[in-house]
N, C-alpha and C positions, 0 to 999 in steps of 0.2 A: 632471247638475246643474251647469249653467253657473255659473262661480264668482262672479260679482260679489258677491253677498251671501249666500253661504251663511253670512254672518256671524250672522244671527239664528238659524239652525238649530242652532248649537252654542254659542250665547252662554252659556247657563246652565252648560254643562259647562266652558267656558273659565273662567268666574268661579270655579266650584268648584275646579278644578285650580289656578288661580292663588292662591286663598286658602290652599290646603293646601301649595303648593309655591313660595311666594314666594322663600324662600332658595335653593332649587334652581334656580329660573329665573334668579336673579341670578348664580348660579355659572356657568351655561352662557351666556356672553356671546354676543350676536349679532354678525353680520358683514355688511359691505356688498359684499364680493367673496368669491371662493372661497379667498382666501389663508389664512384661518383655519379652514376647514371641517374639515380633518383633525385639528387640535388640539381643535376643539369636540366631535368625535364621542365621545371618551372621557368628557368631562364629561356629555354627554347620556346616554351609556350608564349612568352611575351613577344618573342620575335615572330612566331607563327601568327599571332593575333595581328601584329602590325603588317603582316604580309597578306592579310585578308582571310585567314582561316577562321571558320565559324565554330559554333558550339559543339557540333558533332565531331568535328576534327579535333578540337581541343580535348574533348572527352576521351577520344581514342588515344591521344597522346598521353593523357593522365593515366590510362590503364595499361600502357605499354611496358614491356619487361625487357631487360638486357638480354640479348639473344646470343648466348655463348656458342651455339652451333654456327651461327652466321660468322662470328669472328674466326672460328676454326676453319671454316671453308675459305674465308677471305685470305687467311694466311697462306693457304696452299694453292691459290688460284693459278699461279704461273705454271705449276707442274702439269695442270690440265692441258696446256697448250705447248708442251715440250715435244721434242723429237721431230721426225720427218712427217711429211704429209701422209705417206703411206701408213706409217705407224698410227698417226692420229685417226685416219680413216678406219683402221682395224679396231682401235679402241672404242670408237664411237659407232661402229656397226654400219659403215658406209654402204656396203653391198646390200644389207637388209633395207636401208633407207631408200636406196634406188629401186629395189624390187617392190616394196610397198608403195613408194611414191608413184610409180607407174600405174599401179592398180587404182590408187586414190585419184589420180588425174583422170582416169576414165570414168570412175563412178561419181565424180563430182565435176563432170565436164561443164555443166551449165554455170556453176559457181565460178570456176576458173575463167571461163569465157567472159563472164560479166566483169570480173575483176580486171582482166586484161583490157577490156574495152574502156573501163573507167580510168585505169592508172597506167596502162602501157607496160605492165610487168607480166612476164611470161610465167606459166605455172611452175616450171622446174625449180626456179630459185625459191619460190614460196614453199614448195614441198620439201626442198632441201633444208631450209631453215626450220620448218615445222618438225620435220623428222629429227634433225640434229638437236633441237632445243628440248623437245618434250616427248619424243617417240610418238609423234602425231597425236598428242593430247593424253597419252597414257601416264605421264609423269610430270604433272605441273607443279609439284612441290607441296610440302606440308608445313612450311615455316610461316609463322604469323607475319604478314606483310608489313604492318605498321611497326611492329617491334623490330623487325629486321632492318628496315630502312632507317629508323631512328637510331638504332645501335650504331649503324655505319656513319650517320651524321655526327654522332657523339665521339666515335673512335678517332684517335689522333692520326691514324694512317692517311685517310683521305676525306676529312670532314668537308672541305670546300666542294668536292665533287658531289657528295651525297646530300649536302644541305638543300639544294633546290628540289631534289627528288623527294626528300622528307616532307618539305612544304607541300609539294604536289600530292603526295600520298594523303595528307590530311585534307587537302581540298577535294580529293576524290571521295573521301569519306563524307564530307559535307554534301557532295552531289549525289551520293548513293551508289556510285560505281564501285566503291569498296565499303566494307564495314570494319569495325574494330576486330572482328574475328576472321577476316579474309586471310587465306593462306596462299602461298606461292613459293618461289625458289628462295634460296638462302640470302641472296642479295636484294630481295624485295621485288624480283621480277614477277610479272603477272601474266597468266593466261597461256594459251596454246603456243605462242611464239616468244613468250617471255619479255615483255616490255617493262622497262623501268617506269616508275610513276610519272616522271616529268615528260616522258615521251608519249605516255597515254594522253596526257593533256594536249600535247602538241600535234600528235599524229593519229590518235584514236578516232575512228569514224563511227557513225551510227550511235548506238546506245553506249558505246565505250566499254561494253562488257566483253572483255577479251577471253573469257572462258567459253564464249560462243565462237565456234570455229570460223564461221563466215565473217564475223566482225574482226576477229584476230587476223585472218588472212588479208582482208581488205585493208586493215590498219597497217599491216606489214608492207603491203604494196604501196600505200600512201607514204610510209616512211622511206622506202627505197626511191620512190619518185622524188621525194623531197631532198634526197641526197644525190640526185643527178642521174637516176636510172634512165637510159635511153631506150625508148620503145623500139622493138625490132632488132636490137643488137643482142648478141649472145651474152651469157653470164660472164664469160671470160673478158668480154669487152666492157663489162659493167663492174669491174673490180672496185672502182672508186665508191660506188654505191654500197657494195657488199662490205667494204672497209668501214663505211659509216656504221654498219650494224655491229661489226666486231673488228678490231684492228689487229688481231692475231693473224699472222700470215698463213699459218697452217689451217686455220679455220676458214679463211677466205678461199684458199685454194681448194679445200675439201668441198665447200659449198658450190664453187664453180664446177668442179668435176661432177658432183652429184646432179646439179641442175642440168648440165649438158647431157648427161646420160638419160635423165628423165624426159627432157624436151626432145631428145633424139629418138625416142621410142616411137 
């Protein structure tokens, strides 16, 4: 789930959390550098405990480090979605995603058939997202997930957005779906299709282990269904659901093009 605007995906949860925890949010002040991160962690731990995070999650929080790589990636995020759709497709290897996506659609026909029967989401869009996000699972990231998401909850740029995802990540540690050493993408995204932790809690299916491709693809279908995907309609007719995944226009259009090409094979 490439991060530009996973903002809309969790907006209602952010509003709810902030409405309930305005005082707590104010207590855990943000920072613009790593200098205050260690002092911030105990403050956030008190909030996390009040939100229902248990001992394993709190231990993962205590062991987290300020993620300088995450901050570096975050500061350049808008550049990744600049230019035309054609330019974006070239940078992200659109033609290769289509080619491999067609092959994977055939070799995993039973899986995609079951997912479509359960959620009404066609294979093309799932393969487009899978290919775009991690190269079909070949690059799921090597950044510590807990450290990344906590760093973003601490950072002054968007603490309100990342606060509920940080709480969710710690709850996933409590549940065993994550560990303190789990790794993923720079913004804390997890698994084959790169879910933020809060969306794992809300849309993850089965075991919730998104490093398993079947679980990740079914969870992605569940997410799209939850964002209004209309069964039987084309990807271009389901742009609203795709926008829920990522609000960058070039990303949405690229996904729709790739999905149409795969489903049309």
